[in-house]
C-alpha positions in Angstrom: 35.3 -168.0 -150.3 34.4 -167.0 -153.8 31.1 -165.6 -155.0 29.4 -167.0 -158.1 30.3 -165.0 -161.2 32.8 -162.8 -159.4 35.4 -162.6 -162.2 36.5 -159.2 -163.3 34.5 -156.1 -163.0 30.7 -156.3 -163.5 29.3 -155.4 -166.9 26.8 -152.5 -167.1 23.3 -153.7 -166.5 20.2 -152.3 -168.1 17.8 -153.6 -165.5 16.2 -151.2 -163.0 16.0 -152.1 -159.3 12.4 -153.2 -159.6 13.1 -155.3 -162.7 16.1 -156.9 -161.1 14.0 -157.9 -158.0 11.2 -159.3 -160.2 13.8 -161.3 -162.2 15.5 -162.8 -159.2 12.2 -163.7 -157.5 10.9 -165.4 -160.6 14.1 -167.3 -161.0 14.5 -168.5 -157.4 11.1 -168.2 -155.8 9.2 -171.5 -155.1 12.2 -173.7 -156.1 12.2 -177.2 -154.4 15.7 -178.7 -154.0 17.9 -181.1 -152.0 20.6 -179.6 -149.8 23.0 -180.3 -147.0 22.7 -178.2 -143.9 26.4 -178.4 -142.9 27.4 -175.6 -140.6 26.6 -172.2 -139.1 29.1 -169.5 -140.2 29.9 -165.9 -139.3 29.5 -163.4 -142.1 31.7 -160.4 -141.5 29.9 -158.3 -144.1 26.7 -158.6 -142.1 28.2 -158.8 -138.6 26.2 -161.9 -137.8 25.8 -165.7 -138.3 24.0 -167.5 -141.1 23.2 -171.1 -141.6 25.0 -172.6 -144.6 23.0 -175.0 -146.9 25.0 -176.6 -149.6 23.2 -177.6 -152.8 23.3 -181.3 -153.8 25.2 -182.1 -157.0 22.1 -183.5 -158.7 20.3 -180.1 -158.6 21.7 -178.8 -161.9 18.7 -176.8 -162.9 18.6 -175.0 -159.6 22.3 -174.4 -159.7 21.9 -172.7 -163.2 19.1 -170.5 -161.8 21.3 -169.5 -158.8 24.3 -168.7 -161.1 22.0 -166.6 -163.4 20.5 -164.7 -160.5 23.9 -164.2 -158.9 25.5 -162.9 -162.1 22.6 -160.5 -162.7 22.9 -159.1 -159.2 26.7 -158.7 -159.4 26.3 -156.8 -162.7 23.7 -154.6 -161.2 25.2 -153.9 -157.7 28.9 -154.6 -158.3 31.1 -157.0 -156.2 31.0 -156.5 -152.4 28.2 -153.9 -152.3 25.3 -156.2 -151.5 25.4 -159.6 -149.8 23.5 -161.9 -152.1 23.5 -164.9 -149.8 25.0 -167.2 -152.5 28.6 -168.5 -152.4 30.7 -171.4 -153.5 32.7 -173.1 -150.8 34.1 -176.5 -149.9 35.7 -179.3 -151.9 32.6 -180.1 -153.8 32.5 -176.7 -155.5 28.7 -176.5 -155.0 26.7 -173.3 -154.4 25.9 -172.6 -150.8 23.0 -170.6 -149.5 23.4 -168.5 -146.4 20.1 -168.4 -144.7 18.3 -168.4 -141.3 17.0 -171.8 -140.2 15.1 -172.5 -137.0 15.3 -175.7 -135.0 16.9 -177.7 -137.8 19.7 -180.2 -137.1 22.7 -180.7 -139.5 22.0 -183.1 -142.3 20.4 -183.6 -145.7 16.9 -182.3 -146.3 14.4 -181.3 -148.9 14.2 -177.5 -148.9 11.7 -175.1 -150.4 12.9 -171.6 -151.3 9.8 -169.7 -150.2 10.7 -166.1 -151.1 13.5 -163.7 -151.9 13.6 -160.3 -150.0 15.8 -157.4 -150.8 16.6 -155.4 -147.6 19.3 -153.1 -148.9 22.7 -154.5 -147.8 21.4 -158.1 -147.9 19.3 -160.4 -150.2 17.4 -162.6 -147.8 16.7 -166.1 -149.0 13.9 -167.7 -146.9 14.1 -171.5 -146.9 11.5 -173.9 -145.5 12.8 -177.4 -144.4 10.3 -179.9 -145.7 11.7 -183.2 -144.5 14.9 -185.2 -144.1 16.3 -187.2 -147.0 16.1 -190.9 -146.8 19.3 -193.1 -147.0 18.6 -193.8 -150.7 18.1 -190.1 -151.4 21.0 -188.7 -149.5 24.1 -188.3 -151.9 27.5 -189.3 -150.8 29.8 -186.5 -149.7 31.4 -184.8 -152.7 29.4 -186.6 -155.5 25.8 -187.2 -156.4 24.3 -190.3 -154.9 22.1 -192.8 -156.8 18.4 -192.6 -156.3 17.0 -196.0 -155.6 13.4 -195.2 -154.8 11.1 -192.7 -156.4 9.8 -190.2 -154.0 6.4 -189.4 -155.6 5.4 -186.9 -152.9 8.5 -184.8 -153.5 7.9 -185.0 -157.3 4.3 -183.9 -156.9 5.4 -181.1 -154.6 8.0 -180.0 -157.2 5.4 -180.1 -160.0 3.0 -178.1 -157.8 5.6 -175.4 -157.2 6.6 -175.4 -160.9 3.0 -174.9 -162.0 2.7 -172.1 -159.4 5.8 -170.4 -160.8 4.5 -170.8 -164.3 1.2 -169.3 -163.4 2.8 -166.4 -161.7 5.0 -165.8 -164.7 2.0 -166.0 -167.1 0.0 -163.6 -164.9 2.6 -161.0 -164.8 1.6 -157.4 -165.4 3.3 -157.2 -168.7 1.7 -160.4 -170.0 -1.8 -159.4 -168.8 -1.4 -156.0 -170.4 -0.3 -157.6 -173.7 -3.2 -160.1 -173.5 -5.7 -157.3 -172.9 -4.3 -155.3 -175.9 -4.4 -158.4 -178.1 -8.0 -159.2 -177.1 -9.0 -155.6 -177.7 -7.5 -155.6 -181.2 -9.2 -158.9 -182.0 -12.6 -157.6 -180.7 -12.2 -154.4 -182.8 -11.3 -156.4 -185.8 -14.3 -158.7 -185.4 -16.6 -155.8 -184.9 -15.3 -154.0 -188.0 -15.5 -157.2 -190.0 -19.1 -157.7 -188.8 -20.1 -154.1 -189.8 -18.6 -154.5 -193.3 -20.1 -157.9 -193.7 -23.6 -156.6 -192.9 -23.1 -153.6 -195.3 -22.0 -155.9 -198.1 -24.7 -158.4 -197.4 -27.4 -155.6 -197.6 -26.0 -154.4 -200.8 -25.9 -157.9 -202.2 -29.5 -158.5 -201.1 -30.8 -155.3 -202.8 -29.0 -156.2 -206.1 -30.3 -159.7 -205.9 -33.9 -158.5 -205.4 -33.6 -156.1 -208.3 -32.3 -158.7 -210.7 -35.0 -161.2 -209.6 -37.7 -158.6 -210.2 -36.4 -158.0 -213.7 -36.2 -161.8 -214.3 -39.8 -162.2 -213.2 -41.0 -159.4 -215.5 -39.2 -161.0 -218.4 -40.5 -164.5 -217.7 -44.1 -163.5 -217.0 -45.3 -163.4 -220.7 -43.6 -166.6 -221.5 -45.1 -168.3 -218.4 -48.6 -167.1 -219.4 -48.2 -168.3 -223.0 -47.0 -171.6 -221.7 -50.0 -171.9 -219.4 -52.4 -171.0 -222.2 -50.7 -173.5 -224.5 -51.0 -176.3 -221.9 -54.7 -175.4 -221.3 -55.5 -175.6 -224.9 -53.7 -178.9 -225.2 -55.6 -180.4 -222.3 -58.9 -179.0 -223.6 -58.3 -180.4 -227.1 -57.4 -183.8 -225.6 -60.7 -183.9 -223.6 -62.6 -182.8 -226.7 -61.0 -185.5 -228.8 -61.8 -188.2 -226.2 -65.4 -187.0 -226.1 -65.7 -187.3 -229.8 -64.2 -190.7 -229.9 -66.5 -192.2 -227.2 -69.5 -190.5 -228.7 -69.1 -192.2 -232.1 -69.1 -195.6 -230.5 -72.6 -195.4 -228.9 -76.1 -196.2 -230.4 -77.5 -193.7 -232.9 -79.8 -191.2 -231.4 -83.5 -191.5 -232.4 -84.7 -189.1 -235.1 -86.3 -186.0 -233.8 -90.1 -186.1 -233.5 -91.9 -183.5 -235.5 -95.3 -182.3 -234.2 -98.4 -183.1 -236.5 -100.0 -180.3 -238.3 -103.9 -180.1 -237.8 -106.2 -178.2 -240.1 -109.6 -176.9 -239.1 -111.4 -173.9 -237.9 -110.6 -172.0 -234.8 -113.6 -173.3 -232.9 -112.7 -176.8 -233.5 -115.2 -177.7 -236.2 -114.5 -179.1 -239.6 
C-alpha cells in the first residue's frame, strides 16, 4: 500500500496547523462523488478496522483535490506520523478513503464527504452514503463506465454543495476582513470627496455671485438708457400717429369772441 505523494522526504511547509486544517477542510469538505465500497480492512497504525471506499475513475476533480490535500499533509506532518485516511491500492490505481460506514453493504454508491476532523494521530473523513448507483451509472471494474442517463438529482445536489463550498470560502475570516477594510477605505474616500466638493462648490458660488453683482452694476446704466430710449421712441410714435389722424378730420370752428357793450353802469344809455 502506498500513500499519495509519498515520494522522498517531505518539503518544509509554511502552513501552521490551523491553516493546514482550514485548507484541507476547504479542499475536501462537502465534496459529492461516486465510489465503490469494496472491503473492510485492518489498519495497523490505528489498531482497528476501517471501511475502504475506492474512488471511481471519472471523479478526476475530486482525485486532484485528494492528492493536493494529501501532499500538503505529508509536507506538514511527514510520512508515517499521521494517518491521513487516503491511500492508493488495487489494480485500478485509484485513491481509497479509509472511513467508518454504518449499515452499508458492499457496492457502488453516491457519497458525500461531510466533514474532515483532525484527532491527532488520525485525519477522520466522515462520509455519508446518499444512494446506490444505477446500472448505467456504475462503472466497470478497472475503468470508467459510460453514463447513459443523466441523474439530475445528483447534479443538483453537487451544485448545491459546490455553492455551499463557494459561499464558505467567500465568507472566510480573511475575505470578510479584507471586504470590511475595502468598504471602510471607499467610505472614507467618498466622505473626503464630498467635503472637498462642498468646499469648492461654496467657493465657486461666492465667486459667481461677486462677478454677477459686478456685471449687474456695469449693465444697469446701459439698461436704463435703453429703457429711456425705447420709451421716447414709443412716445414719439404715438405723437406722430396723433398728429397724422388729427390733420385728416374737419376743421374746428373759429373761436367765438364775446360782444363788447358800451353804456353806463346802471344800464342806461
